[in-house]
N, CA, C and O of each residue as an XYZ file, in Angstrom:
848
protein
N       0.777     -1.104      0.183
C       0.170      0.175      0.007
C       0.947      1.291      0.116
O       1.788      1.543      0.979
N       0.582      1.979     -0.880
C       1.309      3.315     -0.753
C       1.356      4.219      0.366
O       0.363      4.314      1.087
N       2.544      4.995      0.632
C       2.391      5.482      1.976
C       1.445      6.692      2.090
O       0.941      7.053      3.153
N       1.259      7.262      0.945
C       0.268      8.402      0.897
C      -1.093      8.129      1.333
O      -1.781      9.008      1.853
N      -1.632      6.571      1.081
C      -2.928      6.167      1.092
C      -3.091      5.630      2.731
O      -4.213      5.355      3.155
N      -2.104      5.532      3.439
C      -2.386      5.389      4.958
C      -2.463      6.436      5.597
O      -1.819      7.429      5.259
N      -3.381      6.417      6.799
C      -3.829      7.410      7.500
C      -2.532      7.838      8.399
O      -1.633      7.082      8.768
N      -2.659      9.266      8.666
C      -1.474      9.877      9.452
C      -1.194      9.240     10.938
O      -0.057      9.191     11.408
N      -2.497      8.699     11.706
C      -2.140      7.745     12.845
C      -1.699      6.633     12.557
O      -0.966      6.273     13.478
N      -1.752      5.853     11.734
C      -1.224      4.721     11.340
C       0.350      4.992     10.814
O       1.273      4.235     11.113
N       0.493      6.062     10.071
C       1.861      6.169      9.689
C       2.744      6.660     11.052
O       3.910      6.307     11.230
N       2.073      7.441     11.885
C       2.973      7.938     13.107
C       3.156      6.752     13.962
O       4.243      6.549     14.503
N       1.970      5.815     14.140
C       2.393      4.698     15.095
C       3.456      3.703     14.518
O       4.294      3.253     15.299
N       3.473      3.343     13.241
C       4.527      2.644     12.513
C       5.732      3.147     12.808
O       6.595      2.394     13.257
N       5.966      4.386     12.622
C       7.247      5.218     12.642
C       7.826      5.476     14.124
O       8.928      5.087     14.510
N       7.045      6.081     14.757
C       7.243      6.364     16.285
C       6.324      5.651     17.238
O       5.889      6.368     18.139
N       5.976      4.532     17.237
C       4.791      3.729     18.362
C       5.040      4.393     19.651
O       4.173      5.197     19.995
N       5.976      4.237     20.381
C       6.081      4.819     21.885
C       5.555      6.008     21.863
O       4.455      6.136     22.401
N       6.078      6.964     21.356
C       6.136      8.438     21.447
C       4.459      8.771     20.965
O       3.695      9.424     21.676
N       4.068      8.167     19.590
C       2.724      8.481     19.580
C       1.777      8.120     20.518
O       0.813      8.837     20.788
N       2.059      6.743     21.177
C       0.724      6.210     22.294
C       1.033      7.054     23.299
O       0.029      7.408     23.917
N       2.272      7.610     23.784
C       2.465      8.342     25.037
C       1.846      9.566     24.688
O       0.972      9.923     25.478
N       2.065     10.327     23.695
C       1.553     11.711     23.537
C       0.089     11.472     23.523
O      -0.557     12.185     24.291
N      -0.599     10.567     22.766
C      -1.992     10.763     22.668
C      -2.582     10.130     23.868
O      -3.780     10.409     23.936
N      -2.190      9.407     24.804
C      -2.603      8.946     26.054
C      -2.544     10.031     26.892
O      -3.569     10.354     27.493
N      -1.326     10.772     27.070
C      -1.113     11.858     27.919
C      -2.082     13.149     27.710
O      -2.672     13.706     28.636
N      -2.147     13.523     26.381
C      -3.248     14.462     26.068
C      -4.664     14.387     26.495
O      -5.406     15.256     26.953
N      -4.916     12.739     26.151
C      -6.485     12.687     26.349
C      -6.628     12.452     27.959
O      -7.774     12.611     28.377
N      -5.784     12.151     28.784
C      -5.603     12.079     30.134
C      -5.908     13.545     30.847
O      -6.820     13.953     31.566
N      -4.768     14.109     30.328
C      -5.222     15.729     30.648
C      -6.475     16.332     30.296
O      -7.033     17.124     31.056
N      -6.936     16.004     29.203
C      -8.355     16.466     28.736
C      -9.565     16.058     29.913
O     -10.527     16.729     30.286
N      -9.165     14.841     30.288
C     -10.232     14.360     31.343
C     -10.156     15.006     32.610
O     -11.184     15.186     33.263
N      -8.959     15.399     33.052
C      -8.927     16.242     34.336
C      -9.530     17.666     33.993
O     -10.387     18.161     34.726
N      -9.090     18.273     32.927
C      -9.545     19.597     32.495
C     -11.181     19.570     32.726
O     -11.733     20.460     33.373
N     -11.823     18.590     32.204
C     -13.242     18.404     32.371
C     -13.694     18.128     33.681
O     -14.735     18.637     34.096
N     -12.920     17.274     34.457
C     -13.363     17.013     35.745
C     -12.953     18.311     36.687
O     -13.580     18.318     37.745
N     -12.127     19.293     36.537
C     -12.033     20.366     37.006
C     -13.000     21.535     36.852
O     -13.146     22.412     37.703
N     -13.768     21.455     35.471
C     -14.719     22.389     35.237
C     -16.083     22.033     35.910
O     -16.923     22.809     36.366
N     -16.099     20.577     35.857
C     -17.354     19.872     36.500
C     -17.357     20.378     38.031
O     -18.339     20.856     38.599
N     -16.005     20.175     38.626
C     -15.957     20.455     39.882
C     -16.500     22.285     40.121
O     -17.239     22.572     41.062
N     -16.160     23.010     39.449
C     -16.343     24.451     39.378
C     -17.856     24.587     39.372
O     -18.423     25.382     40.121
N     -18.478     23.831     38.548
C     -20.032     24.189     38.152
C     -20.667     23.390     39.655
O     -21.622     23.899     40.242
N     -20.189     22.458     40.026
C     -20.965     21.909     40.924
C     -20.754     22.605     42.423
O     -21.633     22.494     43.277
N     -19.633     23.263     42.649
C     -19.485     24.096     43.680
C     -20.291     25.371     43.535
O     -21.018     25.700     44.472
N     -20.222     26.168     42.371
C     -21.085     27.079     42.197
C     -22.552     26.934     42.511
O     -23.244     27.794     43.056
N     -22.994     25.588     42.051
C     -24.503     25.407     42.360
C     -24.741     25.143     43.973
O     -25.776     25.447     44.567
N     -23.663     24.563     44.526
C     -23.884     24.291     45.940
C     -23.793     25.641     46.723
O     -24.565     25.918     47.642
N     -22.899     26.369     46.334
C     -22.594     27.692     47.137
C     -22.379     28.826     46.107
O     -21.430     28.881     45.325
N     -23.372     29.712     46.206
C     -23.460     30.826     45.347
C     -22.554     32.011     45.525
O     -22.236     32.833     44.666
N     -22.142     31.952     46.965
C     -21.078     32.927     47.075
C     -20.080     32.158     47.826
O     -20.094     32.137     49.057
N     -19.191     31.509     47.107
C     -17.912     30.806     47.659
C     -17.082     31.831     48.309
O     -16.972     33.034     48.072
N     -16.416     30.926     49.356
C     -15.538     31.655     50.513
C     -14.268     32.028     49.712
O     -13.832     33.177     49.770
N     -13.616     30.991     48.899
C     -12.449     31.673     47.853
C     -12.684     31.356     46.627
O     -13.217     30.289     46.322
N     -12.283     32.319     45.708
C     -12.229     32.307     44.389
C     -11.797     30.798     43.751
O     -11.118     29.978     44.368
N     -12.293     30.620     42.481
C     -11.762     29.178     42.010
C     -10.780     29.688     41.094
O     -10.861     30.692     40.386
N      -9.770     28.800     41.212
C      -8.623     28.816     40.320
C      -8.358     27.251     39.824
O      -8.299     26.245     40.531
N      -8.210     27.376     38.295
C      -7.685     26.378     37.658
C      -6.354     25.860     38.157
O      -5.362     26.589     38.189
N      -6.333     24.373     38.616
C      -4.941     23.809     39.115
C      -4.422     23.266     38.157
O      -4.759     22.126     37.838
N      -3.517     23.933     37.506
C      -2.303     23.506     36.354
C      -1.612     22.401     36.536
O      -1.516     21.532     35.670
N      -0.947     22.326     37.940
C      -0.150     21.278     38.105
C      -0.936     19.826     38.243
O      -0.438     18.729     37.987
N      -2.259     20.077     38.702
C      -3.102     18.811     38.835
C      -3.000     18.047     37.235
O      -2.637     16.914     36.917
N      -3.457     19.131     36.473
C      -3.719     18.720     34.906
C      -2.321     18.088     34.494
O      -2.424     16.997     33.935
N      -1.279     18.482     34.636
C       0.194     18.186     34.197
C       0.370     16.787     34.907
O       1.022     15.917     34.329
N      -0.180     16.552     36.113
C       0.092     15.441     36.803
C      -0.662     14.138     35.937
O      -0.220     13.020     35.672
N      -1.839     14.707     35.654
C      -2.629     13.521     34.784
C      -2.115     13.430     33.398
O      -2.294     12.370     32.798
N      -1.466     14.458     32.785
C      -0.693     14.258     31.549
C       0.492     13.472     31.551
O       0.818     12.837     30.548
N       1.251     13.461     32.736
C       2.435     12.839     33.118
C       2.253     11.170     33.244
O       3.038     10.327     32.809
N       0.985     10.934     33.966
C       0.454      9.421     34.053
C       0.154      9.055     32.937
O       0.530      7.932     32.601
N      -0.434      9.675     32.218
C      -0.859      9.104     30.921
C       0.206      9.131     30.046
O       0.157      8.297     29.142
N       1.072      9.808     30.074
C       2.343      9.690     28.783
C       3.010      8.664     29.406
O       3.606      7.951     28.599
N       3.139      8.287     30.725
C       4.031      7.103     31.178
C       3.177      5.814     30.774
O       3.702      4.754     30.432
N       1.883      6.016     30.848
C       1.080      4.602     30.605
C       0.972      4.359     29.344
O       0.907      3.186     28.976
N       0.931      5.354     28.463
C       0.622      5.071     26.929
C       1.524      3.805     26.353
O       0.917      2.843     25.882
N       2.849      3.806     26.387
C       3.525      2.847     25.894
C       3.409      1.498     26.613
O       3.451      0.430     26.004
N       3.251      1.609     28.040
C       2.749      0.409     28.395
C       1.421     -0.430     28.021
O       1.346     -1.640     27.806
N       0.443      0.493     28.003
C      -0.686     -0.028     27.218
C      -0.655     -0.643     25.915
O      -1.338     -1.597     25.541
N       0.316      0.080     25.183
C       0.834     -0.120     23.649
C       1.287     -1.448     23.763
O       0.693     -2.371     23.205
N       2.623     -1.662     24.669
C       3.021     -3.026     24.546
C       2.166     -4.038     24.942
O       2.267     -5.122     24.368
N       1.307     -3.883     25.854
C       0.244     -4.865     26.420
C      -0.679     -5.221     25.430
O      -1.134     -6.365     25.426
N      -1.057     -4.301     24.493
C      -2.016     -4.545     23.379
C      -1.154     -5.496     22.116
O      -1.722     -6.365     21.454
N       0.148     -5.164     21.974
C       0.806     -5.899     21.208
C       1.179     -7.369     21.758
O       1.219     -8.246     20.896
N       1.382     -7.644     22.731
C       1.188     -8.723     23.624
C       0.317     -9.450     23.534
O       0.623    -10.613     23.274
N      -1.278     -9.085     23.716
C      -2.144     -9.651     23.368
C      -2.594    -10.099     22.153
O      -3.351    -11.057     21.992
N      -2.091     -9.351     21.235
C      -2.383     -9.532     19.659
C      -1.437    -10.632     19.354
O      -1.850    -11.414     18.498
N      -0.216    -10.887     19.871
C       0.643    -11.933     19.576
C       0.353    -13.423     20.315
O       0.450    -14.496     19.720
N       0.004    -13.279     21.634
C      -0.445    -14.324     22.484
C      -2.053    -14.919     22.472
O      -2.378    -16.067     22.775
N      -2.897    -13.899     22.069
C      -4.341    -14.505     21.925
C      -4.681    -13.943     20.584
O      -5.436    -12.971     20.606
N      -4.330    -14.304     19.596
C      -5.009    -14.056     18.119
C      -6.707    -14.130     18.114
O      -7.309    -15.007     18.733
N      -7.254    -13.283     17.475
C      -8.705    -13.410     17.396
C      -8.982    -13.976     16.204
O     -10.158    -14.305     16.049
N      -8.128    -14.213     15.192
C      -8.591    -14.966     14.153
C      -7.523    -15.728     13.740
O      -6.395    -15.395     14.101
N      -7.710    -16.826     12.950
C      -6.844    -17.735     12.682
C      -5.622    -17.463     12.346
O      -5.530    -16.406     11.723
N      -4.407    -18.153     12.565
C      -2.985    -17.589     12.405
C      -2.746    -17.604     10.873
O      -1.860    -16.859     10.456
N      -3.426    -18.357      9.995
C      -2.755    -18.187      8.786
C      -3.691    -17.246      7.945
O      -3.484    -17.051      6.747
N      -4.720    -16.678      8.625
C      -5.067    -15.702      7.737
C      -4.537    -14.161      7.756
O      -4.727    -13.366      8.676
N      -3.801    -13.897      6.491
C      -3.259    -12.865      6.499
C      -3.990    -11.545      6.203
O      -3.367    -10.495      6.356
N      -5.278    -11.527      5.787
C      -6.207    -10.393      5.643
C      -6.720     -9.570      6.780
O      -7.072     -8.392      6.722
N      -6.711    -10.462      7.963
C      -7.165     -9.838      9.116
C      -8.711     -9.675      9.113
O      -9.232     -9.111     10.075
N      -9.507    -10.152      8.047
C     -10.842    -10.199      7.989
C     -11.700    -11.419      8.025
O     -12.715    -11.515      7.336
N     -11.260    -12.401      8.880
C     -11.680    -13.695      9.119
C     -12.614    -13.624     10.075
O     -12.846    -12.519     10.565
N     -13.266    -14.675     10.485
C     -14.224    -14.765     11.319
C     -13.558    -14.603     12.944
O     -12.558    -15.264     13.225
N     -14.185    -13.684     13.973
C     -13.379    -13.427     15.127
C     -13.726    -14.692     15.840
O     -14.770    -15.223     15.462
N     -13.026    -15.311     16.844
C     -13.243    -16.225     17.828
C     -13.797    -15.617     19.131
O     -13.067    -15.031     19.930
N     -14.931    -15.759     19.283
C     -15.557    -15.393     20.289
C     -14.857    -15.780     21.893
O     -14.833    -15.006     22.850
N     -14.401    -16.969     21.869
C     -13.346    -17.618     22.873
C     -12.257    -16.843     23.252
O     -11.961    -16.539     24.408
N     -11.590    -16.492     22.091
C     -10.450    -15.775     22.233
C     -10.686    -14.609     22.528
O      -9.902    -14.112     23.337
N     -11.626    -13.883     22.097
C     -11.979    -12.481     22.496
C     -12.413    -12.354     24.053
O     -12.205    -11.301     24.656
N     -12.962    -13.356     24.615
C     -13.534    -13.284     26.037
C     -12.250    -13.234     26.694
O     -11.971    -12.361     27.516
N     -11.353    -14.291     26.296
C     -10.057    -14.535     27.079
C      -9.382    -13.296     26.966
O      -8.929    -12.940     28.054
N      -9.153    -12.513     26.036
C      -8.546    -11.142     25.902
C      -9.162     -9.947     27.081
O      -8.619     -9.307     27.981
N     -10.295    -10.014     26.657
C     -10.933     -9.296     27.606
C     -10.524     -9.412     29.010
O     -10.006     -8.554     29.725
N     -10.880    -10.740     29.308
C     -10.660    -11.033     30.778
C      -9.324    -11.180     31.242
O      -9.169    -11.165     32.463
N      -8.122    -11.348     30.359
C      -6.760    -11.100     30.680
C      -6.477     -9.612     31.055
O      -5.700     -9.196     31.914
N      -7.414     -8.792     30.080
C      -7.159     -7.086     30.349
C      -7.797     -6.736     31.740
O      -7.212     -5.934     32.468
N      -8.852     -7.250     32.088
C      -9.355     -6.847     33.203
C      -9.013     -7.344     34.438
O      -9.105     -6.643     35.445
N      -8.631     -8.471     34.466
C      -8.073     -9.213     35.701
C      -6.581     -8.847     35.987
O      -6.163     -8.783     37.143
N      -5.767     -8.601     34.862
C      -4.560     -8.167     35.195
C      -4.185     -7.074     34.998
O      -3.562     -6.514     35.901
N      -4.436     -6.373     33.727
C      -3.948     -4.934     33.625
C      -4.588     -4.059     34.312
O      -3.939     -3.252     34.977
N      -6.092     -4.018     34.306
C      -6.677     -3.282     35.076
C      -6.474     -2.990     36.426
O      -6.678     -1.834     36.798
N      -6.105     -3.845     37.230
C      -5.865     -3.576     38.665
C      -4.288     -3.127     38.864
O      -3.930     -2.407     39.795
N      -3.348     -3.680     37.807
C      -2.197     -3.148     37.807
C      -2.323     -1.567     37.695
O      -2.056     -0.810     38.628
N      -2.709     -1.209     36.592
C      -2.905      0.288     36.026
C      -3.560      1.120     37.185
O      -2.970      2.125     37.583
N      -4.823      0.723     37.775
C      -5.231      1.268     38.792
C      -4.166      1.650     40.231
O      -4.035      2.756     40.755
N      -3.581      0.513     40.581
C      -2.619      0.811     41.533
C      -1.583      1.690     41.271
O      -1.166      2.433     42.160
N      -1.035      1.694     39.951
C      -0.147      2.636     39.611
C      -0.671      4.110     39.502
O       0.114      5.052     39.610
N      -1.820      4.266     39.316
C      -2.584      5.573     39.012
C      -2.478      6.007     40.580
O      -1.852      7.030     40.857
N      -3.110      5.205     41.639
C      -3.175      5.578     42.936
C      -2.004      6.190     43.743
O      -1.951      7.164     44.494
N      -1.029      5.235     43.306
C       0.495      5.348     43.936
C       1.187      6.735     43.320
O       1.593      7.645     44.044
N       1.250      6.746     41.935
C       2.011      7.724     41.420
C       1.119      9.025     41.532
O       1.756     10.074     41.433
N      -0.224      9.135     41.719
C      -0.646     10.644     42.186
C      -0.406     10.848     43.351
O      -0.402     12.048     43.625
N      -0.139      9.986     44.415
C       0.197     10.268     45.621
C       1.718     10.741     45.707
O       2.051     11.655     46.461
N       2.551     10.114     44.950
C       3.980     10.677     44.947
C       4.027     11.792     44.192
O       4.725     12.713     44.616
N       3.502     11.918     43.265
C       3.445     13.443     42.461
C       2.874     14.727     43.419
O       3.348     15.863     43.405
N       1.887     14.323     44.144
C       1.512     15.515     44.985
C       2.448     15.608     46.347
O       2.370     16.497     47.195
N       3.264     14.589     46.353
C       4.062     14.819     47.866
C       3.657     14.430     48.982
O       3.977     14.980     50.036
N       2.722     13.197     48.873
C       2.106     12.571     49.977
C       3.085     11.657     50.357
O       3.873     11.134     49.570
N       3.038     11.435     51.720
C       4.024     10.434     52.409
C       3.519      9.035     52.510
O       2.337      8.843     52.226
N       4.245      8.065     52.867
C       3.545      6.657     52.787
C       2.397      6.342     53.302
O       1.591      5.615     52.721
N       2.173      6.946     54.645
C       1.038      6.877     55.492
C      -0.141      7.301     54.709
O      -1.202      6.704     54.894
N      -0.065      8.371     53.763
C      -1.084      8.975     53.104
C      -1.361      8.335     51.819
O      -2.491      8.437     51.341
N      -0.382      7.642     51.170
C      -0.634      6.888     50.214
C      -1.268      5.636     50.441
O      -2.142      5.142     49.729
N      -0.731      5.106     51.570
C      -1.373      3.637     52.018
C      -2.996      3.976     52.144
O      -3.882      3.285     51.642
N      -3.177      5.079     52.855
C      -4.586      5.457     52.978
C      -5.375      5.660     51.957
O      -6.537      5.273     52.083
N      -5.017      6.235     50.839
C      -5.422      6.383     49.471
C      -5.826      4.830     48.880
O      -6.959      4.673     48.426
N      -5.018      3.872     48.898
C      -5.367      2.554     48.390
C      -6.623      2.154     49.331
O      -7.660      1.687     48.860
N      -6.409      2.398     50.774
C      -7.499      1.882     51.214
C      -9.024      2.395     51.096
O     -10.054      1.748     51.284
N      -8.849      3.909     50.687
C      -9.988      4.581     50.510
C     -10.464      4.138     49.122
O     -11.521      3.518     49.008
N      -9.642      4.472     47.986
C      -9.995      4.322     46.470
C      -9.960      3.268     45.883
O     -10.785      3.079     44.989
N      -8.947      2.210     46.220
C      -8.799      1.077     45.305
C      -9.903      0.004     45.026
O     -10.025     -0.550     43.933
N     -10.740     -0.252     46.172
C     -12.009     -1.055     45.978
C     -12.933     -0.331     45.270
O     -13.209     -0.929     44.229
N     -13.573      0.779     45.400
C     -14.709      1.336     44.863
C     -14.023      1.707     43.140
O     -14.777      1.606     42.173
N     -13.068      1.980     43.025
C     -12.450      2.358     41.754
C     -12.423      0.948     40.910
O     -12.927      0.944     39.787
N     -11.917     -0.087     41.372
C     -11.747     -1.348     40.782
C     -13.005     -1.946     40.320
O     -13.089     -2.602     39.282
N     -14.225     -1.643     41.315
C     -15.462     -2.377     40.970
C     -16.125     -1.321     40.083
O     -17.014     -1.860     39.425
N     -16.019     -0.052     39.832
C     -16.620      0.658     39.009
C     -15.824      0.591     37.813
O     -16.423      0.929     36.792
N     -14.464      0.193     37.667
C     -13.807     -0.175     36.430
C     -14.345     -1.452     35.719
O     -14.324     -1.574     34.495
N     -14.835     -2.404     36.583
C     -15.261     -3.911     35.927
C     -16.709     -3.611     35.599
O     -17.242     -4.500     34.936
N     -17.508     -2.528     35.915
C     -18.554     -2.239     35.384
C     -18.695     -1.533     34.155
O     -19.717     -1.555     33.468
N     -17.640     -0.899     33.886
C     -17.515     -0.004     32.613
C     -16.597     -0.593     31.441
O     -17.059     -0.638     30.301
N     -15.545     -0.960     31.660
C     -14.326     -1.392     30.658
C     -14.670     -2.780     29.956
O     -14.471     -2.948     28.753
N     -15.164     -3.696     30.729
C     -15.254     -4.994     29.798
C     -15.830     -4.708     28.343
O     -15.316     -5.068     27.284
N     -17.140     -3.900     28.533
C     -17.780     -3.565     27.145
C     -16.738     -2.698     26.329
O     -16.561     -2.994     25.147
N     -16.190     -1.872     26.768
C     -15.516     -0.814     26.135
C     -14.198     -1.674     25.301
O     -13.886     -1.517     24.121
N     -13.632     -2.497     26.176
C     -12.422     -3.446     25.482
C     -13.063     -4.507     24.413
O     -12.435     -4.942     23.447
N     -14.283     -4.822     24.708
C     -14.867     -5.865     23.820
C     -14.955     -4.951     22.593
O     -14.547     -5.509     21.574
N     -15.354     -3.772     22.435
C     -15.342     -3.094     21.131
C     -14.011     -2.795     20.725
O     -13.662     -2.867     19.546
N     -13.241     -2.456     21.671
C     -12.014     -2.053     21.119
C     -11.015     -3.253     20.377
O     -10.370     -3.070     19.345
N     -11.055     -4.325     21.052
C     -10.314     -5.751     20.597
C     -11.003     -5.898     19.384
O     -10.321     -5.919     18.359
N     -12.312     -6.012     19.293
C     -12.924     -6.620     18.162
C     -12.990     -5.985     16.724
O     -12.947     -6.554     15.633
N     -13.115     -4.548     17.046
C     -13.257     -3.745     15.908
C     -12.039     -2.771     15.462
O     -11.867     -2.358     14.315
N     -11.224     -2.481     16.592
C     -10.257     -1.602     16.368
C      -8.828     -2.299     15.801
O      -8.424     -3.294     16.403
N      -8.105     -1.819     14.719
C      -7.092     -2.258     14.508
C      -5.926     -1.748     15.738
O      -6.111     -0.888     16.599
N      -4.817     -2.489     15.530
C      -3.913     -2.330     16.637
C      -3.368     -0.708     16.734
O      -3.285     -0.189     17.847
N      -3.036     -0.012     15.620
C      -2.573      1.445     15.951
C      -3.670      2.434     16.627
O      -3.430      3.510     17.175
N      -5.050      1.749     16.440
C      -6.060      2.757     16.758
C      -6.528      2.284     18.317
O      -7.328      3.012     18.904
N      -6.058      1.143     18.939
C      -6.468      0.709     20.059
C      -6.408      1.669     21.419
O      -7.287      1.952     22.233
N      -4.963      2.063     21.325
C      -4.677      3.047     22.603
C      -5.399      4.503     22.272
O      -5.972      5.000     23.242
N      -5.445      5.207     21.112
C      -6.206      6.020     21.018
C      -7.851      5.883     21.221
O      -8.538      6.800     21.671
N      -8.329      4.689     20.848
C      -9.696      4.549     21.213
C      -9.639      4.162     22.603
O     -10.634      4.641     23.148
N      -8.913      3.497     23.457
C      -9.191      3.331     24.863
C      -9.049      4.664     25.463
O      -9.899      5.035     26.273
N      -7.867      5.573     25.087
C      -8.049      6.810     25.774
C      -8.977      7.770     25.455
O      -9.148      8.659     26.289
N      -9.647      7.794     24.387
C     -10.679      8.422     24.006
C     -11.976      8.233     25.092
O     -12.654      9.141     25.573
N     -12.113      6.739     25.333
C     -13.175      6.208     25.971
C     -12.783      6.752     27.533
O     -13.592      7.144     28.374
N     -11.173      6.652     27.690
C     -10.729      7.179     28.987
C     -10.881      8.367     29.595
O     -10.775      8.594     30.801
N     -11.168      9.227     28.605
C     -11.700     10.724     29.135
C     -12.621     10.753     30.145
O     -12.492     11.547     31.077
N     -13.678      9.866     30.065
C     -14.834      9.916     30.855
C     -14.277      9.139     32.195
O     -14.522      9.641     33.292
N     -13.631      8.084     32.119
C     -12.983      7.329     33.124
C     -11.831      8.326     34.064
O     -11.738      8.316     35.291
N     -11.011      9.165     33.099
C     -10.381     10.000     34.016
C     -10.980     11.078     34.558
O     -10.384     11.681     35.450
N     -12.235     11.505     34.130
C     -12.977     12.464     34.705
C     -13.474     11.656     36.094
O     -13.293     12.286     37.136
N     -14.000     10.504     36.195
C     -14.261      9.757     37.550
C     -13.056      9.741     38.335
O     -13.085     10.340     39.410
N     -11.866      9.084     37.935
C     -10.774      9.142     38.755
C     -10.383     10.598     39.191
O     -10.311     10.817     40.400
N     -10.177     11.409     38.480
C     -10.041     12.829     39.105
C     -10.736     13.414     40.083
O     -10.214     14.048     41.000
N     -11.999     13.223     39.932
C     -13.074     13.465     41.038
C     -12.828     12.770     42.061
O     -12.694     13.395     43.113
N     -12.709     11.471     42.087
C     -12.354     10.607     43.108
C     -11.068     11.039     43.815
O     -11.102     11.402     44.991
N     -10.080     11.006     43.197
C      -8.691     11.494     43.698
C      -8.826     13.059     44.321
O      -8.159     13.220     45.343
N      -9.406     13.955     43.969
C      -9.657     15.249     44.513
C     -10.501     15.224     45.601
O     -10.435     16.101     46.463
N     -11.243     14.365     45.651
C     -12.386     14.164     46.968
C     -11.488     13.701     47.833
O     -11.558     14.197     48.957
N     -10.373     12.615     47.583
C      -9.811     12.026     48.643
C      -8.655     13.233     49.020
O      -8.661     13.701     50.159
N      -7.953     13.572     48.305
C      -7.399     15.172     48.565
C      -7.947     15.937     49.676
O      -7.249     16.070     50.681
N      -8.920     16.374     49.634
C      -9.956     17.086     50.431
C      -9.900     16.661     51.491
O      -9.592     17.427     52.404
N     -10.217     15.081     51.801
C     -10.540     14.502     52.996
C      -8.967     14.481     53.987
O      -8.824     14.711     55.188
N      -8.074     14.163     53.083
C      -6.819     14.270     53.591
C      -6.160     15.395     54.169
O      -5.414     15.344     55.147
N      -6.517     16.572     53.420
C      -6.084     17.670     53.853
C      -6.997     18.377     55.167
O      -6.561     19.126     56.042
N      -8.082     17.987     55.026
C      -9.028     18.460     56.115
C      -8.537     17.728     57.426
O      -8.333     18.386     58.446
N      -8.357     16.412     57.392
C      -7.840     15.590     58.363
C      -6.483     16.016     59.015
O      -6.271     16.026     60.227
N      -5.636     16.349     58.082
C      -4.190     17.128     58.662
C      -4.415     18.132     59.221
O      -3.901     18.307     60.326
N      -5.271     19.145     58.637
C      -5.769     20.548     59.246
C      -6.046     20.319     60.755
O      -5.593     20.999     61.676
N      -6.815     19.311     60.845
C      -7.553     19.219     62.381
C      -6.555     18.581     63.351
O      -6.546     18.881     64.545
N      -5.742     17.723     62.825
C      -4.804     17.043     63.661
C      -3.919     18.113     64.056
O      -3.527     18.098     65.222
N      -3.408     19.352     63.032
C      -2.406     20.177     63.687
C      -3.042     21.140     64.529
O      -2.279     21.660     65.343
N      -4.528     21.613     64.562
C      -5.263     22.495     65.251
C      -5.250     21.682     66.670
O      -4.944     22.288     67.697
N      -5.551     20.452     66.696
C      -5.538     19.898     67.871
C      -4.065     19.655     68.755
O      -4.062     19.490     69.975
N      -2.980     19.663     68.014
C      -1.738     19.665     68.668
C      -1.491     20.837     69.584
O      -0.429     20.925     70.201
């Protein structure tokens, strides 16, 4: 196929796969936090028509989400390549990529993604956010206790269907962008969840300092 007839994302993925997936995932992760912060502003305005402190956009928070997405992009990309090699959806001899999809292989791939990669990715998110925010070991441990279980249960309610569509219909170069696009809403959820935990920990620390 002539180079000019291929799409730009495919060309970029083939020439710079890690950089492309990192930048795409980082940008969409940052977008999710932008939406989350605007959502928080709207909710705060509805709850309090005269806020005590003026709202300010938290740029470092968005940069933290970009950094996490940038780092996870290549990891997710390599994971997709691993699944493609170890759990092919179509017969090995089919070079066209248009054969019938094995539903058993598809279910096995989604299961591996949700039972292995999803818990690891969530653990990395909670830990890395705590580190980038400058939290100590005690606070990070508390975050795992407060956030991990509800987040992983929410993950299993949403992502199996999204990944079913992703693995079934998306070519390999488009899987990370598709996952990251769906992940904008997931990042919105994680950002709100993480921000709520920040408020709880900051309030608790403030109370402890007052009582001393």
